[in-house]
N, C-alpha and C positions, 0 to 999 in steps of 0.2 A: 579357802578353796572350796568351791561348790562341786558336789558330786551328783551326776545324773545317771539314772538307769532307766531304760525303757524295757518293759516286760511284756512280751507276747502281744497278741492281737488287740488286747484291750488298752494298749498304749499306756501302761502304768508309768507314771511319772513320779520320780522320787527326787526331792531336793532337800539335802541337809546342809545347812550353812551356819557359820558362826554369826553372832549378833552383828547387825549392820548390813548384812548381805541379803536383801529381800529378793525373793524370786520375782522376776519381771514377767515371765510368761504365765498365762493362765490356761490350763488344759480345758479343752472343750468337752471333756469326758463326762462332766456332770450334767450334760444336756441329753434330752431324749433323741435317740437316733431315728430319723424318719423312715429308714429302710426296714428295720426289723423291730422297732419298739424297744430295743435294749437300753439299759440305763446303767451308767457307771456312777458310783458313789465316791465323791472326791472330798477329802479333808485338807485344810490348810491350817497347820498348827505352829505355834511358837512356844518354845520352852523357856519360861522366864528365869530359870536357874542356870541352864547350860548355854543359853543363847542360840540354840539350834532351831532351825526351821525345817518343816517337812510339808511337802505338797504331794499327796499320794491318793491313788485310787485303791481303796481297800476292799471294794465289793463290786462285782459285775452282775447286774440283775439280782438274783437270790443267792449267788455264789460268792462267799468270801474268798479272798485271794491270799493263800498261806504266806507267800513271800512278803506281801504288804503287811499282814498282821504281825509277822516277826519283826519287821522294821519298826512298826508302831510300838511293839512291846519294848524294844530297845530305847526308842525315843522317850517313852514314859517311865524309864527305869528310875530307881531310887538314886537321885543325883548325889546323895551323901555317901553311899556305899558302892554304887555301880551295879547293884543286884538287879536282875531282870526277872520278871514273872509274866506269864501269858495272861493277857487281859481278856475279859469276857467281851467278844466283839459286839454284843448288843449295846455296849457303851458308845461305840463308834456310830451306831445307827441313831442313838439319841443325839449325839453331837451334830450329825448330818441333818436330822430333822429339825433340830433347834435352830441352826443357821437359816434353814429354809423358812421356818415359821415366822421369823422376825424380818424376813425380806432381804437377807444377806447370804444367799446360798454359796457365794464365793468368798465370804468373809473369813478372815483369819481369826483363830481362837488362841488366846493366851492361856497356856497350861500353867496353873499355879502349883498343882500337885497331882501326880499320877500314883505310881506304886510306892508304897512304904514298907520297908522291912519291919518286923516287930520291934527291933531295937530302935530304929528311927522313930517309930510311933511313940515308944515309951519316952524317948528323949524329948520329943515335942510336947508330950503330956507333962513332963517335968518342968518345962520352961515356958510354956504358953497355955492359954485357956482355949476351950472349945474343941479339944481333940478327944475323940471317943476312944475308950480302952480297946474295944473290939471293932475298930474302924474297918470299913469295907475297902479302904485303900490297901490294907494288909493282904486282902484277897484279890487285889487287882480288879476290883469291881466298882471303883469310884474314881471320879476325876473332879478336881477343883479348877474353875476356869473363869475367865472374863473375856469380853470382846472389845477391842479398841473402837471407840466411837459409838458404842451401844451402852445405854444406861443399864446398870446391873439389875435394877429393880425390874425393868422391862424384860431382861433376860430371865429373871426368876419367874415372872408371870408366864412367859412362854414355856419354860421347863415344866411348870406346874400343869399347864394346859395339855401337855403330852400324856399325863397320867401314866408314866412309866418309871417306877422306882422312886427313890428318895430325892428330895430337893432341899438343900440347905442354903440359907442366905446369910452372908457375912458382910453387912454394909460397911463396917468400919475398915475392913480389909479389902473391900470392893471386889468380891468374887462370889460365885455360887458353887455349890457342890451338887453333882448329879451321881446317881448310882443305880444299879440294877437290882437292889433289894426290894423290899415291899414298898408299896406306894405310901408315902408319908411326907411331911414337911416340917421344917423348923427354921427359926430365925434367931441367930446368935446375937445377944445383946441388942435387941430391937425394942422399939415401942410396942406396947401391948397390941396395938392395931395390926402390926405386921407379924406377930408371933404365930398366929394361926390362919391368917388370910389378910386380904386387903379391904 
């Protein structure tokens, strides 16, 4: 069952659905309004672990929408424990600008990892490689993602060009990491030519 909520004058559209139920309508809210120059920031996300989808306006002009941020916090919860933490909304701006910069402003983003509790992070460190002990995922300041139909190397280059926070590239798992920490880059298990640049 798909749930829809319309929120206030900015026509906030929220769609959360189980896997297989793709939202058909596309909000026109990510476009520039000719009358007042206002701009809504729209994200379309798919959680690869829970099968949920969300299409939501999280910001109107320079104003973040608290209701939308709370929904995104829940959407990006630690899927292993159900714990929720408030995300730094600058991450959503990075996602929004990333989709625009590659020419897919209405493109859906696959979320590989959002928030992690410290216990989840430790468990991942014990069983996999490439997981930082003090990961910014624990602070809700990082997201791992890919975009269907978009080469992940192209996505990495676009994220690096934004010059906002850290960008990690995991080619064997086919995702990139973005965060709001200091500007830096890394490439996990990559050829030397990709370790520090192209």
